[in-house]
N, C-alpha and C positions, 0 to 999 in steps of 0.2 A: 504493500500500500504506500503510495506516494504521499508525503506530508507537504501540503502547500506552504510555500514561504509567504504568499500573499494573504490578504485579509478580505473577508466577505462581510458586508453589512446589509442586512435585509430589514426593511421598514414597512410597517403595516399601512401607511398612508396618513394623510392629514384630514382634518374635518371638512366635510362637504360645504361648498359655498352657497348651496341652495339656489343654483342657477338652473337653466334649462338644458345644461349639458348632459351627456351620457352619464349614467349613474356610476360608471367605472372610471370616469375621469378623476384624476388626482390633482386637485388644485389646493394651494395653501390658503386657508381662510385668514384674513388679515389679523384678527385678534389672537390667532394661534401662531402666527408667523414668527414672532420674536422668540418664543420658547423653542419652536421647532428648529430655528436657526441656531440658537445658543446651545441647544441640547444635542440633538442627533446630528445635524449638519456639522456642527463644530467638532463633534467626535470623529466624523469622517475625516476631517482635515487633520486633527491631531494624531490620528492613526497613520496618516501618510508620512513617509520618511522625510519629505521636504516640507511638511506642514503648510504654512501660508504661502510658501514658494512653489507649491505643487502646481503642475499642469493638470487641470480638471477638464474632462470632456463629458458633456451632457448628451445623452442619447434620447431623443424624443420619439422614437419609432412607435411606441405603443399608443401615443396620444392622438386624438382627433383634432387637437388644437395645439400643434407643436410650437407655433410662434409665441403664443401666450405663455405656455409652460416654460419655454427657454428663457423668456424675459424674467419670470418669477425666480427661477433658479440662479440665473446670472446675478440678479439683484441680491438674492440671499447670500451667495458666496462672496460677492463684493462687500457686503456688510461684514463678513468675517475676515476681510482684508486679503482675500484671494483674488488676484488680478489676472491670472493666466487661465481664462475660462473659454472653452470652445464649445460649439454646439454641432453635433453631427445629425443633420436632417436626413436620416435614412428612412425612405418611405417604401422601398421595394428591394427585392433581393439583389438586383444588379447594382444598386447603390453601395452594397457592402464590398464590392470589388473595386470601388473608386480608389486609385493609388494614393490620392491625398488623404483619404480617411484611414487607409492602412498605415501610412507613415505617421499620422497623428496618433493613432492607437499605439504604435511602437514607442512613442515619446511620452505618452501620458503617464501620470502618476496615479490618477484616480479616474475611474469611469463610473458615471452615474446614470442608471436607467430610470426614466420617469414612469409614471403610472399611465393607465389606459387599458388596453386589451392585451393580455399576455399571449394570446394565440398569434397576434401579429409578431411578437418577439420570436416565438419558436419557429414560425413558418418563414420568417424573413432571414433569421440568423442561422438556423439549423443547418449543419453541414458545410458552412462557408469558411473560407480562409480567415475571415474576420474573427469568427468565433474560435478557430484554432489558435490564432495568435493570442487572443485574450486568455484562453485556458493555459497556454504555455507560459505566459507572463505571470499568471496567478500562481501556477505551480512552482515556478523557478525564481521569481523576483519578489521584491518588497513592493507589491502592486495591490491597490485597493479597488475592489469592485463593490459598488453600492447599488441598491435597487429599492424603489418604493412602490407599494401597491402592486401593479402588474409586474414591475421590475423585480420585486421580491418573490412573487408567486412563480415566476419563470426560472428562478435561480437554481432550483433542484433538478435532479434527473427526471423525476416524474412530477407533473403539475396538474392541478385542477384548472380546467378552463371553462366549465359550465356547470350549472346546477342551482335551481332556485332554493333559497334557504328554507322556505315553507314546505318544500316537497323533497328535501334532501335525503330522507331516510326511506324513499321509495326506490326499489331496485331499478337501475337504469337512468335515474335522474341526474346523478353526478357523473360528469364526463372527465376522464383523465387522459393525458397524452404526454409525450416527451417534452421536457423543459430544456434549459440551456446546459444543465449538467455541471454546475460549479460545486454542488454538494450532493452526496449520495445518502440513501437510507432515511430521507425525510421527505415530507410533502407539506407545502406551505400554503396557508390561506391568509388573506389580508382583510382589512376593515372588519376584523373578526367579531369583536364585541358589539360594535355599533350596528352591524347588519345581521346579527344573529346567525352566524354561520357555523355553529357548533355541529349541526346535523351533517353538513358537508364533510367536515373533517372526520367525524365518527364513521361515516360511510366509507371514506377513502381509506382509513386505517383498518376498518373491519375487512375490507377487501384485500388488504395486504398488511397483516399485523407486524411484519418485520420493519415497516417504516414508522418513524416517529412523526406524528402530526403536530405541526406548529401553527397556531392561530395567533396572528399578530394584530393587536388592537391599533387604533389610530394613535399617533405620537408614541408608538412603541416600536422597538427594533431589537435586533440581535447582532452583536459583533462576534464573528466566528473566526477564530484563529486556529492554525494548524489543521483546519478542516474538521475539527471535532470539539473544540471548547467554545461554548456559546455563552456570552455575557449579555444580560438584558440591559438595554439603554433606552433613554427617553422616559416620558412620564406615564405612558400607558401600560397595559397589562398584556402579557403573552400567555396563552393557554397551550399546554402540552397534552396531547392525547397519545397514550402509550398502549399498544395492543398486544405486547409480547406475552402478557399474562391473561389475555382475554380467554374466558372459559368456553364460550360457545357463541355461534351466530348461525342464522339460517340463510345468510346472503346467497349461498350457492345452491340452496334448495328451492327457494320460492320463485314464482313466475315473475317475468318482467312486469313492472307496474305494481307489484305487491309491496306491502310494508316489510321492513327489515327489522329483525330483533338482534340485540347484542347483549351478552352477559359478561359482567365484570371487566369493563373497559376502565383503565386507570387514567384519571385526569389530574394535572397539576397546574399551578399558576405561578408564573415568574413575574417579579417586578424589578425595578431598577437595581442593578449591581448583583442580582442573583446570577448564578452560573449553572450550566448543565454540561456534563461530560458525556458526549455521545459514545465514547469508547466504554466507559463504565456504566452507562445508562443510569446516571445519578444526578439528582438536583441538589445544588448547594445553595441554601438560602442565606442571604446577607442579613445580619441582625438589625442593621440600621441603614438608612439612606445616607451613607457617608462614603466619601472618596478615600483612596488609599492614604492620602496625606492628612486625613482627619477632618477635612472641611465638609460641612453638611450642605446638601443640595436644597435650595429654596424651591418651594412649590411654584407652579406657574401663577403669575399675577400677584405674587407676594412682594 
């Protein structure tokens, strides 16, 4: 097993702006922008080897409104004193072969995938030279890959791309396909608490109990180092669904369209600074919201 030298940061998304945009669009609500910037986005930069001197490339592929999204993230990173920010406006597979984009990818310190539709990410980047370069840099260099909403959901080898929350525990409702493959043995869902997606994750894990289900709330993220150690970051909650000790399910017996039953699925909750070791399958709860140097973290709006 190769231990990646890079870092992966997955984020559950930010609060909906209550616009008429697609429900999957991931736009930062103004009154949450400051904490999101100072918390999760700042952590992305501090985890980069060059910190504020980093070259950051924002990939807007998943979004239906890439111009607006790129402006939001450029402004947010500028606020954090990061000035080397580029936007890769990749809208179709042939764009991934653009020599300029490939060269910029080779020079970047941080790549940030925005929210939207994760199926666009898997279908546009899957099997491309662009994705191969990104994986090689993540495995062999001090390179940071970050993704929010769809960008987080697509980070794993397997990803959920469809399934209504209210019908998630009906056989056949939740659809799973191949993701970008930065991390194995997990499946990730986003906007988890706010959109009531527990059923989607329960179904996904029941169908493959060897995967750990990760439900990222809004303003919640995980910093993943060495491919296996996950640290909770941000103000929100992360729900873990572990099926390894699941006693029984009828998911393989019932007809398509029928309800699914699950017995003894284990559920855990992570909050800021908690850690989870994927190798040991163990949650380590931090006793207080305190940084390693002893400083306490202020709540949003305090």
